[in-house]
C-alpha positions, 0 to 999 in steps of 0.5 A: 499500499502507499500511505498518503497525505501523511505527516511523517516523523521518520526519527532520522536527524531528530523527528525527522518531520516531513509534511504532506508526505506519502510511504510505499510499502512492500510485503513487511517492508517500507519501500520508499518514505518522503515528500508526496511530490516526489512519489516514485513512479516506479513502484510495484503496480499492486502498491501504487494501486492500494492508496490510503489517504490519511487526511494529514495525521502523524505517522510514527514508527510502531513504538518499541517498548524495551523493558517489560516483565508482562509474564507473571501470575497474582498481583500485588494491590494489597502490598501497595495499600499496605504499603500506603498505609505505613507498612515497612517493607519488612511487614510486607514481606512478613505478610507474604507480600513482596516479590514472593508472592509473585514467585509463589503465584507464578510458580503455580501457574500453568503455561496457559494461565500465564498466557491469558493473565498476559493477553489483556497487558499486551492489548492494552499496549498494542492500542498505544501503538506498540509493535515490538515488546520486549518480555522477561522472565524473573518471577520463577527462580527455578529452571522450570518456572523460568522456563515456562515464563519464556514459553509463554512470551514466545506463545504471545508473539503467535497469539497477537500482531506483535514481536516479542523479544525475549530476556532471560532474567534468572538472576531477578532476585533471591528466592526463600529456599537459597537465603543467603546462598546466592552463589549456590542459586547462580550455580544450581538454578540460573545457570542450568536454566540459562543453558536450558533456554538457550538449548530451547530457542526461549533466550533472546538475550540475558539480564540481570539485577546488580544490586545490594538487595539482588546480585554482586557484581562478581555474581552477574559477571558469572551469569554474563560470562556464561551468556555470552559463551553462548552467544547472547547478549546482555542486558543489566539492571544497574544503578537503581537503588545504589552505585555498584558500578553495574553500568561499568560491568555491563558496558564491559560486556558490550551490553545491548543497555543498562537499565534505571541508572538513577545512581549512574556516576560519570564513569558509568556513563562514559563507559556506556558511551564507549560500549554503545551501551542504550540507557533505559530510562524507567519513571514508572518505577521511579514514581511507584517507589516514590523516589527521590534520586532522579536519573542523571539525563543531563549526564547522559546527553553529556556523554552522548548515551542514546536514552530508551524509555519503557514501562518496566511493566511489572506487578510490584514497582510498575503496575503500568502498560501504557508507553505514552504515559511513560514517555509524559513521565519522562518529560515531567519528572526527569525533564526529557524533551518530547523528542527525546522521549519519542526517540527513546520509545523508538529508535533508540528502543531499538537498539536496546533490543539489539534490533536495527531493522526498525524504530525508524521509517526509511526504506528497508525497514520493517513497515512497522508504524503507528497512525495517530489522531495528531499533528505534531510528534509532541502531543504524544508525550502531552497527553495523560491518560488518552491515547492519540492511537488511530491505527497501526500497521505491523508487519505491512498489514493495517491493524484498526 
């Protein structure tokens, strides 16, 4: 098809705005994009005969949510209420809350249960223009459940018009049965689960949580060494609550991304810039946890580190599915610009997943597009609690 009478945000050189533009699509690829007056005459006949006038609407690349924990069972609403009523983290844990409650519910859920629970969350993302989503494991914390979570993520990709990138996150938290034995957990559960996930083709990347309440840099280094031996790229939850120099560790392993980063310092930013590691900004967790330490956006700009923005959808610290709200939060809480947040949910988010075939509107890239009832890209991060999506194009097919 050819989309005509469009306002394009190509996301090349900033917004890359083109007024009165057209996009030619063949199969699942973009054939051409530019001013409508320059539309080539030699396009395939079937493409030229199918024109769609979109009435001057804004067209962006399909949005990419590059950090989610979409597959899990249960919820933590009661824990949320307890915290607001003054309960401490320890009191919540003693009452059966915290990540342990999600682990317990997820271990008890079958494959079909996990898929059924995740699909409504996925549908809400698609309704906001998302065409690619990353889904992590990390709520099983044993071999069988970690694999079941990744299988559920693969099933979702067959049931909805969305690309799913899977990430193995066995080193997410220490399960109760391994209390005080983190090294044993890495050796007896994480590494065997990683090997099994790779053998079954379930993992596109490997993640970890490097933090005082999770795993040390030495333990994460052990996981990353195993991942790289299998040819899997890595990424890291780093510097969220303190600075353990996880970003530098991630950069040494050539990580795709380092995520959260509230306590990132100059050395970490320099290492990320040198390695080409994307900074993934997650305002949902910052908001839910009522944090006060802002991620160092100015520092990341100074070092030229590309910044992605994602929902971090999870049951405990970011129970949100709205990528547009994440963009708005990144602007209002962290003073990112609307242009930065749109790049953060398109081209930079694609880079954070190691995907070079999407995130911009250019010939040869995937025809994953979002059509908006909007005239300017800033409207996408401006609105709160509303979506301006008119239609999605996923793999060259119109999805209204």
